[in-house]
N, CA, C and O atoms as a CHARMM CRD file, in Angstrom:
* protein
*
  336
    1    1 MET  N     85.18100 110.62600  61.92200 PROA 1      0.00000
    2    1 MET  CA    85.25000 109.53400  61.06800 PROA 1      0.00000
    3    1 MET  C     86.02600 110.11300  59.91200 PROA 1      0.00000
    4    1 MET  O     85.93100 111.31200  59.64600 PROA 1      0.00000
    5    2 THR  N     86.68400 109.40900  59.31400 PROA 2      0.00000
    6    2 THR  CA    87.67800 109.78700  58.10100 PROA 2      0.00000
    7    2 THR  C     87.09100 108.87300  56.77900 PROA 2      0.00000
    8    2 THR  O     86.97700 107.64800  56.79200 PROA 2      0.00000
    9    3 ALA  N     86.80600 109.62000  55.82800 PROA 3      0.00000
   10    3 ALA  CA    86.15600 109.17800  54.68400 PROA 3      0.00000
   11    3 ALA  C     87.19300 109.63100  53.61000 PROA 3      0.00000
   12    3 ALA  O     87.78300 110.70700  53.70500 PROA 3      0.00000
   13    4 LEU  N     87.38300 108.76000  52.58900 PROA 4      0.00000
   14    4 LEU  CA    88.14200 108.87000  51.09100 PROA 4      0.00000
   15    4 LEU  C     87.08700 108.85200  50.19600 PROA 4      0.00000
   16    4 LEU  O     86.19900 108.00200  50.24700 PROA 4      0.00000
   17    5 LYS  N     87.14100 109.86300  49.26900 PROA 5      0.00000
   18    5 LYS  CA    86.33500 109.88600  48.18100 PROA 5      0.00000
   19    5 LYS  C     86.89200 109.31800  47.17900 PROA 5      0.00000
   20    5 LYS  O     87.89300 109.89400  46.75500 PROA 5      0.00000
   21    6 VAL  N     86.47800 108.08400  46.49700 PROA 6      0.00000
   22    6 VAL  CA    87.06600 107.57900  45.41400 PROA 6      0.00000
   23    6 VAL  C     86.94700 108.13200  43.97000 PROA 6      0.00000
   24    6 VAL  O     85.83900 108.07700  43.43500 PROA 6      0.00000
   25    7 ASP  N     87.97800 108.64900  43.31000 PROA 7      0.00000
   26    7 ASP  CA    87.83200 109.03700  42.06300 PROA 7      0.00000
   27    7 ASP  C     88.50800 108.03000  41.14500 PROA 7      0.00000
   28    7 ASP  O     89.44200 107.28000  41.42900 PROA 7      0.00000
   29    8 LYS  N     87.83200 108.16000  39.93900 PROA 8      0.00000
   30    8 LYS  CA    88.40900 107.14000  38.64700 PROA 8      0.00000
   31    8 LYS  C     88.18800 105.58300  39.36700 PROA 8      0.00000
   32    8 LYS  O     88.82900 104.67000  38.84600 PROA 8      0.00000
   33    9 ASN  N     87.42600 105.29400  40.38300 PROA 9      0.00000
   34    9 ASN  CA    86.73400 104.12500  40.61000 PROA 9      0.00000
   35    9 ASN  C     87.93600 103.20200  41.15800 PROA 9      0.00000
   36    9 ASN  O     87.77900 101.98200  41.20400 PROA 9      0.00000
   37   10 ARG  N     89.13200 103.80300  41.56900 PROA 10     0.00000
   38   10 ARG  CA    90.32500 103.22600  41.88200 PROA 10     0.00000
   39   10 ARG  C     90.93800 104.13000  43.12100 PROA 10     0.00000
   40   10 ARG  O     90.89500 105.35000  43.28100 PROA 10     0.00000
   41   11 PHE  N     91.67900 102.82400  44.15700 PROA 11     0.00000
   42   11 PHE  CA    92.24100 103.51700  45.16800 PROA 11     0.00000
   43   11 PHE  C     93.30200 102.46700  45.75600 PROA 11     0.00000
   44   11 PHE  O     93.36300 101.31100  45.33700 PROA 11     0.00000
   45   12 TYR  N     93.97500 102.87800  46.57300 PROA 12     0.00000
   46   12 TYR  CA    95.19200 101.93200  46.77400 PROA 12     0.00000
   47   12 TYR  C     95.33000 101.84600  48.45900 PROA 12     0.00000
   48   12 TYR  O     95.02100 102.71600  49.27300 PROA 12     0.00000
   49   13 VAL  N     95.92800 100.43600  48.71800 PROA 13     0.00000
   50   13 VAL  CA    96.16900 100.07300  50.25200 PROA 13     0.00000
   51   13 VAL  C     97.70500  99.96100  50.20300 PROA 13     0.00000
   52   13 VAL  O     98.38900  99.40000  49.34700 PROA 13     0.00000
   53   14 LEU  N     98.12300 100.66900  51.39300 PROA 14     0.00000
   54   14 LEU  CA    99.39800 100.26100  51.83900 PROA 14     0.00000
   55   14 LEU  C     99.35800  99.24000  53.18000 PROA 14     0.00000
   56   14 LEU  O     98.97100  99.60100  54.29100 PROA 14     0.00000
   57   15 ARG  N     99.73600  98.18100  52.91700 PROA 15     0.00000
   58   15 ARG  CA    99.71500  97.18000  54.08900 PROA 15     0.00000
   59   15 ARG  C    100.91000  96.88700  54.70800 PROA 15     0.00000
   60   15 ARG  O    101.59300  96.06700  54.09500 PROA 15     0.00000
   61   16 ILE  N    101.43000  97.36700  55.87600 PROA 16     0.00000
   62   16 ILE  CA   102.35900  96.88000  56.33400 PROA 16     0.00000
   63   16 ILE  C    102.45700  95.98900  57.85300 PROA 16     0.00000
   64   16 ILE  O    102.16500  96.55200  58.90800 PROA 16     0.00000
   65   17 GLY  N    102.83000  94.78000  57.81800 PROA 17     0.00000
   66   17 GLY  CA   102.35700  93.90900  58.98900 PROA 17     0.00000
   67   17 GLY  C    100.64500  93.82300  59.09200 PROA 17     0.00000
   68   17 GLY  O     99.90500  93.43300  58.19000 PROA 17     0.00000
   69   18 LYS  N    100.29200  94.23100  60.25000 PROA 18     0.00000
   70   18 LYS  CA    98.83800  94.24700  60.42900 PROA 18     0.00000
   71   18 LYS  C     98.04900  95.54000  60.14000 PROA 18     0.00000
   72   18 LYS  O     96.83600  95.74900  60.11400 PROA 18     0.00000
   73   19 ASP  N     99.23400  96.43700  59.90700 PROA 19     0.00000
   74   19 ASP  CA    98.30100  97.91100  59.78900 PROA 19     0.00000
   75   19 ASP  C     98.11100  98.24900  58.10000 PROA 19     0.00000
   76   19 ASP  O     98.84000  98.01000  57.13800 PROA 19     0.00000
   77   20 ASN  N     96.97500  98.81900  58.20600 PROA 20     0.00000
   78   20 ASN  CA    96.57300  99.21800  56.53400 PROA 20     0.00000
   79   20 ASN  C     96.19200 100.94000  56.62800 PROA 20     0.00000
   80   20 ASN  O     95.70300 101.57100  57.56500 PROA 20     0.00000
   81   21 TRP  N     96.59600 101.36500  55.36800 PROA 21     0.00000
   82   21 TRP  CA    96.29500 102.82500  55.03200 PROA 21     0.00000
   83   21 TRP  C     95.77300 103.04200  53.72900 PROA 21     0.00000
   84   21 TRP  O     96.36000 102.43500  52.83300 PROA 21     0.00000
   85   22 VAL  N     94.84900 103.73100  53.41700 PROA 22     0.00000
   86   22 VAL  CA    94.18400 103.97200  52.10100 PROA 22     0.00000
   87   22 VAL  C     94.54200 105.19400  51.30500 PROA 22     0.00000
   88   22 VAL  O     94.65700 106.25700  51.91500 PROA 22     0.00000
   89   23 TYR  N     94.69700 105.16100  50.22800 PROA 23     0.00000
   90   23 TYR  CA    95.25900 106.41700  49.27300 PROA 23     0.00000
   91   23 TYR  C     94.47800 106.39200  48.26600 PROA 23     0.00000
   92   23 TYR  O     93.88600 105.40400  47.83100 PROA 23     0.00000
   93   24 ALA  N     94.44000 107.86900  47.71400 PROA 24     0.00000
   94   24 ALA  CA    93.75500 108.10900  46.34600 PROA 24     0.00000
   95   24 ALA  C     94.45600 107.75200  45.21900 PROA 24     0.00000
   96   24 ALA  O     93.91100 107.42600  44.16400 PROA 24     0.00000
   97   25 SER  N     95.78900 107.80600  45.42100 PROA 25     0.00000
   98   25 SER  CA    96.77800 107.41100  44.13300 PROA 25     0.00000
   99   25 SER  C     97.96300 106.93400  44.47100 PROA 25     0.00000
  100   25 SER  O     98.57900 107.01900  45.53400 PROA 25     0.00000
  101   26 GLU  N     98.23100 106.41400  43.44400 PROA 26     0.00000
  102   26 GLU  CA    99.73600 105.30900  43.58600 PROA 26     0.00000
  103   26 GLU  C    100.83700 106.26400  44.04300 PROA 26     0.00000
  104   26 GLU  O    101.72700 105.86100  44.79300 PROA 26     0.00000
  105   27 ASP  N    100.78200 107.76300  43.51800 PROA 27     0.00000
  106   27 ASP  CA   102.16300 108.34600  43.89500 PROA 27     0.00000
  107   27 ASP  C    101.88400 108.54000  45.50100 PROA 27     0.00000
  108   27 ASP  O    102.82600 108.61700  46.29000 PROA 27     0.00000
  109   28 ASP  N    100.58000 108.61100  45.90100 PROA 28     0.00000
  110   28 ASP  CA   100.38800 109.04000  47.54400 PROA 28     0.00000
  111   28 ASP  C    101.09200 108.06200  48.33600 PROA 28     0.00000
  112   28 ASP  O    101.70300 108.34800  49.36500 PROA 28     0.00000
  113   29 VAL  N    100.99100 106.76600  47.78800 PROA 29     0.00000
  114   29 VAL  CA   101.15600 105.40700  48.58300 PROA 29     0.00000
  115   29 VAL  C    102.53700 105.48000  48.40400 PROA 29     0.00000
  116   29 VAL  O    103.11400 105.26100  49.46900 PROA 29     0.00000
  117   30 MET  N    103.41900 105.74100  47.31800 PROA 30     0.00000
  118   30 MET  CA   104.85800 105.75300  47.32700 PROA 30     0.00000
  119   30 MET  C    105.60300 106.50200  48.07300 PROA 30     0.00000
  120   30 MET  O    106.60600 106.08900  48.65500 PROA 30     0.00000
  121   31 LYS  N    105.01200 108.11700  48.13600 PROA 31     0.00000
  122   31 LYS  CA   105.52600 108.89800  49.19800 PROA 31     0.00000
  123   31 LYS  C    105.41800 108.47900  50.61200 PROA 31     0.00000
  124   31 LYS  O    106.39600 108.61100  51.34800 PROA 31     0.00000
  125   32 ASP  N    104.35800 108.00900  51.02800 PROA 32     0.00000
  126   32 ASP  CA   104.24600 107.50600  52.44700 PROA 32     0.00000
  127   32 ASP  C    105.03700 106.39500  52.70100 PROA 32     0.00000
  128   32 ASP  O    105.72700 106.34800  53.71900 PROA 32     0.00000
  129   33 LEU  N    105.01200 105.44800  51.84500 PROA 33     0.00000
  130   33 LEU  CA   105.78500 104.24400  51.83800 PROA 33     0.00000
  131   33 LEU  C    107.34300 104.73200  52.05400 PROA 33     0.00000
  132   33 LEU  O    108.03000 104.03600  52.80200 PROA 33     0.00000
  133   34 VAL  N    107.90700 105.83000  51.47100 PROA 34     0.00000
  134   34 VAL  CA   109.40900 106.11700  51.83400 PROA 34     0.00000
  135   34 VAL  C    109.35600 106.45000  53.15800 PROA 34     0.00000
  136   34 VAL  O    110.14300 105.89400  53.92400 PROA 34     0.00000
  137   35 GLU  N    108.47700 107.35500  53.62200 PROA 35     0.00000
  138   35 GLU  CA   108.63800 107.93300  54.96600 PROA 35     0.00000
  139   35 GLU  C    108.47600 106.76000  56.15900 PROA 35     0.00000
  140   35 GLU  O    109.13700 106.77100  57.19800 PROA 35     0.00000
  141   36 LYS  N    107.53900 105.81500  55.83600 PROA 36     0.00000
  142   36 LYS  CA   107.07500 104.61300  56.69700 PROA 36     0.00000
  143   36 LYS  C    108.78300 103.80600  57.02100 PROA 36     0.00000
  144   36 LYS  O    109.26300 103.41000  58.08300 PROA 36     0.00000
  145   37 ILE  N    109.44200 103.79800  55.40000 PROA 37     0.00000
  146   37 ILE  CA   110.63900 103.05300  55.75800 PROA 37     0.00000
  147   37 ILE  C    111.51800 103.64700  56.54400 PROA 37     0.00000
  148   37 ILE  O    112.24000 103.07600  57.36100 PROA 37     0.00000
  149   38 ARG  N    111.46200 105.19300  56.23600 PROA 38     0.00000
  150   38 ARG  CA   112.46100 105.85800  57.09100 PROA 38     0.00000
  151   38 ARG  C    112.50900 105.68900  58.66900 PROA 38     0.00000
  152   38 ARG  O    113.50700 105.67300  59.38900 PROA 38     0.00000
  153   39 LEU  N    110.99000 105.55000  59.06600 PROA 39     0.00000
  154   39 LEU  CA   110.98500 105.52100  60.47300 PROA 39     0.00000
  155   39 LEU  C    111.09800 104.10300  60.97500 PROA 39     0.00000
  156   39 LEU  O    111.09800 103.94900  62.19600 PROA 39     0.00000
  157   40 ASN  N    111.19900 103.01600  60.16900 PROA 40     0.00000
  158   40 ASN  CA   111.36000 101.53200  60.58900 PROA 40     0.00000
  159   40 ASN  C    112.30400 100.82500  59.46400 PROA 40     0.00000
  160   40 ASN  O    111.96700 100.25500  58.42600 PROA 40     0.00000
  161   41 ASP  N    113.45800 101.02700  59.95400 PROA 41     0.00000
  162   41 ASP  CA   114.51400 100.23600  59.25000 PROA 41     0.00000
  163   41 ASP  C    114.43400  98.76100  59.22900 PROA 41     0.00000
  164   41 ASP  O    115.03900  98.14100  58.35400 PROA 41     0.00000
  165   42 ASP  N    113.70900  98.13100  60.15600 PROA 42     0.00000
  166   42 ASP  CA   113.67300  96.82200  60.16300 PROA 42     0.00000
  167   42 ASP  C    112.58300  96.02900  59.43100 PROA 42     0.00000
  168   42 ASP  O    112.34700  94.84600  59.67700 PROA 42     0.00000
  169   43 LEU  N    111.97800  96.71400  58.57600 PROA 43     0.00000
  170   43 LEU  CA   111.02700  96.30300  57.70400 PROA 43     0.00000
  171   43 LEU  C    111.67300  95.40700  56.60000 PROA 43     0.00000
  172   43 LEU  O    112.77800  95.64600  56.11200 PROA 43     0.00000
  173   44 GLU  N    110.75900  94.19600  56.20200 PROA 44     0.00000
  174   44 GLU  CA   111.32300  93.12600  55.39500 PROA 44     0.00000
  175   44 GLU  C    110.36200  93.03500  54.30000 PROA 44     0.00000
  176   44 GLU  O    109.15800  93.06100  54.55200 PROA 44     0.00000
  177   45 SER  N    110.82600  92.92100  53.01600 PROA 45     0.00000
  178   45 SER  CA   109.78200  93.01100  51.93700 PROA 45     0.00000
  179   45 SER  C    108.54300  92.14500  52.18100 PROA 45     0.00000
  180   45 SER  O    107.42200  92.42800  51.76100 PROA 45     0.00000
  181   46 GLU  N    108.81100  91.22000  52.79500 PROA 46     0.00000
  182   46 GLU  CA   107.39400  90.24500  53.12700 PROA 46     0.00000
  183   46 GLU  C    106.47100  91.12700  54.12500 PROA 46     0.00000
  184   46 GLU  O    105.33400  90.71300  54.35400 PROA 46     0.00000
  185   47 ASP  N    106.86600  92.18400  54.65300 PROA 47     0.00000
  186   47 ASP  CA   106.03900  92.89800  55.64100 PROA 47     0.00000
  187   47 ASP  C    105.37500  93.93600  54.88800 PROA 47     0.00000
  188   47 ASP  O    104.53300  94.59400  55.49800 PROA 47     0.00000
  189   48 VAL  N    105.61600  94.22400  53.58200 PROA 48     0.00000
  190   48 VAL  CA   104.73000  95.21500  52.93500 PROA 48     0.00000
  191   48 VAL  C    104.12800  94.71300  51.46500 PROA 48     0.00000
  192   48 VAL  O    104.53000  93.87600  50.65700 PROA 48     0.00000
  193   49 GLN  N    103.03300  95.56600  51.49100 PROA 49     0.00000
  194   49 GLN  CA   102.23700  95.17100  50.24800 PROA 49     0.00000
  195   49 GLN  C    101.56500  96.54100  50.00300 PROA 49     0.00000
  196   49 GLN  O    101.09800  97.27700  50.87200 PROA 49     0.00000
  197   50 VAL  N    101.60200  96.78900  48.47400 PROA 50     0.00000
  198   50 VAL  CA   100.86200  97.75800  47.71000 PROA 50     0.00000
  199   50 VAL  C     99.75900  97.26800  47.01400 PROA 50     0.00000
  200   50 VAL  O    100.02000  96.70700  45.95000 PROA 50     0.00000
  201   51 ILE  N     98.55300  97.34200  47.36200 PROA 51     0.00000
  202   51 ILE  CA    97.23100  96.89400  46.72400 PROA 51     0.00000
  203   51 ILE  C     96.59800  97.88300  45.95600 PROA 51     0.00000
  204   51 ILE  O     96.55500  99.03300  46.39200 PROA 51     0.00000
  205   52 LYS  N     96.06600  97.57300  44.79600 PROA 52     0.00000
  206   52 LYS  CA    95.57200  98.57400  44.09300 PROA 52     0.00000
  207   52 LYS  C     94.10300  97.89200  43.74400 PROA 52     0.00000
  208   52 LYS  O     93.97400  96.79700  43.19500 PROA 52     0.00000
  209   53 VAL  N     93.07800  98.71000  44.14800 PROA 53     0.00000
  210   53 VAL  CA    91.76700  98.09300  44.20100 PROA 53     0.00000
  211   53 VAL  C     90.78800  98.98500  43.10100 PROA 53     0.00000
  212   53 VAL  O     90.65700 100.18500  43.34400 PROA 53     0.00000
  213   54 ASN  N     90.11700  98.42700  41.92500 PROA 54     0.00000
  214   54 ASN  CA    89.48900  98.80200  40.84100 PROA 54     0.00000
  215   54 ASN  C     88.07000  98.57700  41.30600 PROA 54     0.00000
  216   54 ASN  O     87.83000  97.43500  41.69800 PROA 54     0.00000
  217   55 ILE  N     87.18900  99.36300  41.33300 PROA 55     0.00000
  218   55 ILE  CA    85.92200  99.12600  41.51300 PROA 55     0.00000
  219   55 ILE  C     84.93000  99.23400  40.18000 PROA 55     0.00000
  220   55 ILE  O     84.63900 100.30700  39.65200 PROA 55     0.00000
  221   56 LEU  N     84.49700  98.02500  39.76300 PROA 56     0.00000
  222   56 LEU  CA    84.02000  97.99900  38.52300 PROA 56     0.00000
  223   56 LEU  C     82.33900  97.90400  38.78500 PROA 56     0.00000
  224   56 LEU  O     81.82000  98.10800  39.88200 PROA 56     0.00000
  225   57 LYS  N     81.71700  97.60600  37.73700 PROA 57     0.00000
  226   57 LYS  CA    80.25000  97.84400  37.58500 PROA 57     0.00000
  227   57 LYS  C     79.63900  97.07900  39.12500 PROA 57     0.00000
  228   57 LYS  O     79.15900  97.62500  40.11900 PROA 57     0.00000
  229   58 ARG  N     79.93000  95.37800  38.78300 PROA 58     0.00000
  230   58 ARG  CA    79.59400  94.63800  39.64800 PROA 58     0.00000
  231   58 ARG  C     80.40400  94.05300  40.59200 PROA 58     0.00000
  232   58 ARG  O     80.02400  93.55100  41.65000 PROA 58     0.00000
  233   59 ASN  N     81.84400  94.15000  40.06600 PROA 59     0.00000
  234   59 ASN  CA    82.82100  93.73000  40.73300 PROA 59     0.00000
  235   59 ASN  C     84.16600  94.49600  41.39100 PROA 59     0.00000
  236   59 ASN  O     84.43700  95.63000  40.99600 PROA 59     0.00000
  237   60 TRP  N     84.81000  93.98700  42.17700 PROA 60     0.00000
  238   60 TRP  CA    85.85600  94.84000  42.50100 PROA 60     0.00000
  239   60 TRP  C     87.18700  93.97200  42.22600 PROA 60     0.00000
  240   60 TRP  O     87.28900  92.79200  42.55900 PROA 60     0.00000
  241   61 ARG  N     88.16100  94.68600  41.59500 PROA 61     0.00000
  242   61 ARG  CA    89.28400  93.97700  41.22200 PROA 61     0.00000
  243   61 ARG  C     90.42300  94.47900  42.08900 PROA 61     0.00000
  244   61 ARG  O     90.62700  95.68400  42.23700 PROA 61     0.00000
  245   62 ILE  N     91.23700  93.44100  42.71700 PROA 62     0.00000
  246   62 ILE  CA    92.07900  93.74300  43.83600 PROA 62     0.00000
  247   62 ILE  C     93.52100  93.12300  43.29400 PROA 62     0.00000
  248   62 ILE  O     93.63300  91.93000  43.01600 PROA 62     0.00000
  249   63 GLN  N     94.37900  93.87100  43.20200 PROA 63     0.00000
  250   63 GLN  CA    95.83500  93.54800  42.61900 PROA 63     0.00000
  251   63 GLN  C     97.04700  93.91700  43.43300 PROA 63     0.00000
  252   63 GLN  O     97.37900  95.06600  43.72500 PROA 63     0.00000
  253   64 GLU  N     97.58900  92.94600  43.72300 PROA 64     0.00000
  254   64 GLU  CA    99.00000  93.63400  44.21800 PROA 64     0.00000
  255   64 GLU  C    100.10700  94.39700  43.27900 PROA 64     0.00000
  256   64 GLU  O    100.40000  94.01300  42.14700 PROA 64     0.00000
  257   65 VAL  N    100.53800  95.26600  43.77600 PROA 65     0.00000
  258   65 VAL  CA   101.23900  96.21600  42.82800 PROA 65     0.00000
  259   65 VAL  C    102.67000  95.52100  42.82500 PROA 65     0.00000
  260   65 VAL  O    103.16100  95.35500  43.94100 PROA 65     0.00000
  261   66 PRO  N    103.36400  95.11700  41.79200 PROA 66     0.00000
  262   66 PRO  CA   104.32900  94.52500  41.84900 PROA 66     0.00000
  263   66 PRO  C    105.71100  95.29500  42.30600 PROA 66     0.00000
  264   66 PRO  O    105.87900  96.47100  41.98500 PROA 66     0.00000
  265   67 TRP  N    106.73700  94.53600  43.10700 PROA 67     0.00000
  266   67 TRP  CA   107.69900  95.35300  43.46100 PROA 67     0.00000
  267   67 TRP  C    108.58200  96.14500  42.47300 PROA 67     0.00000
  268   67 TRP  O    109.05300  97.26700  42.66300 PROA 67     0.00000
  269   68 SER  N    108.72500  95.34300  41.36300 PROA 68     0.00000
  270   68 SER  CA   109.33000  96.27200  40.22200 PROA 68     0.00000
  271   68 SER  C    108.84700  97.60800  39.93100 PROA 68     0.00000
  272   68 SER  O    109.59500  98.58300  39.87000 PROA 68     0.00000
  273   69 ARG  N    107.43700  97.65200  39.72900 PROA 69     0.00000
  274   69 ARG  CA   106.53800  98.71700  39.61400 PROA 69     0.00000
  275   69 ARG  C    106.88800  99.73700  40.56200 PROA 69     0.00000
  276   69 ARG  O    107.40700 100.81900  40.28700 PROA 69     0.00000
  277   70 ALA  N    106.57200  99.32000  41.68000 PROA 70     0.00000
  278   70 ALA  CA   106.71300 100.14500  42.93300 PROA 70     0.00000
  279   70 ALA  C    108.39800 100.70300  42.83800 PROA 70     0.00000
  280   70 ALA  O    108.61000 101.91500  42.81900 PROA 70     0.00000
  281   71 VAL  N    109.22100  99.99400  42.79800 PROA 71     0.00000
  282   71 VAL  CA   110.68100 100.57200  42.67300 PROA 71     0.00000
  283   71 VAL  C    110.75000 101.68900  41.52800 PROA 71     0.00000
  284   71 VAL  O    111.31000 102.73800  41.85000 PROA 71     0.00000
  285   72 LEU  N    110.30600 101.59600  40.38400 PROA 72     0.00000
  286   72 LEU  CA   110.28500 102.47100  39.23500 PROA 72     0.00000
  287   72 LEU  C    109.45300 103.62900  39.57000 PROA 72     0.00000
  288   72 LEU  O    109.82500 104.73800  39.18800 PROA 72     0.00000
  289   73 ASP  N    108.23900 103.48500  40.32200 PROA 73     0.00000
  290   73 ASP  CA   107.87600 104.71600  40.65700 PROA 73     0.00000
  291   73 ASP  C    108.35700 105.33700  41.83700 PROA 73     0.00000
  292   73 ASP  O    107.87300 106.46200  41.96000 PROA 73     0.00000
  293   74 LEU  N    109.15100 105.01000  42.77100 PROA 74     0.00000
  294   74 LEU  CA   109.84800 105.51400  43.55800 PROA 74     0.00000
  295   74 LEU  C    110.91900 106.14400  43.08800 PROA 74     0.00000
  296   74 LEU  O    111.10300 107.27900  43.52900 PROA 74     0.00000
  297   75 VAL  N    111.88300 105.60600  42.10000 PROA 75     0.00000
  298   75 VAL  CA   112.94000 106.46400  41.41900 PROA 75     0.00000
  299   75 VAL  C    112.35300 107.80100  40.67800 PROA 75     0.00000
  300   75 VAL  O    112.83300 108.92800  40.79700 PROA 75     0.00000
  301   76 ARG  N    111.04800 107.38900  39.76900 PROA 76     0.00000
  302   76 ARG  CA   110.51100 108.52500  39.47300 PROA 76     0.00000
  303   76 ARG  C    110.30400 109.60300  40.13500 PROA 76     0.00000
  304   76 ARG  O    110.83500 110.67600  39.85000 PROA 76     0.00000
  305   77 LEU  N    109.55400 109.43400  41.03200 PROA 77     0.00000
  306   77 LEU  CA   109.25500 110.33100  42.08800 PROA 77     0.00000
  307   77 LEU  C    110.64600 110.86800  42.57200 PROA 77     0.00000
  308   77 LEU  O    110.53900 112.09300  42.63100 PROA 77     0.00000
  309   78 SER  N    111.59400 110.57400  42.85100 PROA 78     0.00000
  310   78 SER  CA   112.78300 110.80500  43.45600 PROA 78     0.00000
  311   78 SER  C    113.32100 111.99800  42.31200 PROA 78     0.00000
  312   78 SER  O    113.50700 113.15800  42.68100 PROA 78     0.00000
  313   79 ARG  N    113.53000 111.59200  40.97300 PROA 79     0.00000
  314   79 ARG  CA   113.95200 112.09100  40.12100 PROA 79     0.00000
  315   79 ARG  C    113.27100 113.52100  40.10800 PROA 79     0.00000
  316   79 ARG  O    113.92900 114.55500  39.98500 PROA 79     0.00000
  317   80 ALA  N    111.96400 113.48800  40.24000 PROA 80     0.00000
  318   80 ALA  CA   110.99700 114.61500  39.80300 PROA 80     0.00000
  319   80 ALA  C    111.01400 115.38400  41.17000 PROA 80     0.00000
  320   80 ALA  O    110.14200 116.23600  41.34300 PROA 80     0.00000
  321   81 GLY  N    111.86500 115.16900  42.07700 PROA 81     0.00000
  322   81 GLY  CA   111.94200 115.92000  43.21600 PROA 81     0.00000
  323   81 GLY  C    110.84500 115.88900  44.33000 PROA 81     0.00000
  324   81 GLY  O    110.72200 116.76700  45.18400 PROA 81     0.00000
  325   82 ASN  N    109.98900 114.66700  44.20800 PROA 82     0.00000
  326   82 ASN  CA   108.98900 114.65300  45.21400 PROA 82     0.00000
  327   82 ASN  C    109.17600 113.79700  46.26200 PROA 82     0.00000
  328   82 ASN  O    108.30900 113.76900  47.13600 PROA 82     0.00000
  329   83 VAL  N    110.50800 112.82100  46.38000 PROA 83     0.00000
  330   83 VAL  CA   110.77600 112.13700  47.33400 PROA 83     0.00000
  331   83 VAL  C    112.31500 112.22500  47.34600 PROA 83     0.00000
  332   83 VAL  O    113.14800 112.07800  46.45100 PROA 83     0.00000
  333   84 GLU  N    112.44100 112.59100  49.00900 PROA 84     0.00000
  334   84 GLU  CA   114.01600 112.73300  49.24400 PROA 84     0.00000
  335   84 GLU  C    114.75000 111.30800  49.40300 PROA 84     0.00000
  336   84 GLU  O    115.96600 111.25800  49.59000 PROA 84     0.00000
């Protein structure tokens, strides 16, 4: 069994097609997204979603991360040398 401890009541989901992966941070999602894009050149933007889940006291807030933010995160990671 694989488990992910949720810190700060927030986690992220990367959805590509019908597959889903769970991450503790947005940086982790972006780094793995780069790798998955490298492995599959045929991906279309409609096939990929990055979802942020916030666990509130009684409710969960689920939001898709906008592509503009995802692109900015990837550029910043690249400049910091965290993504090739």
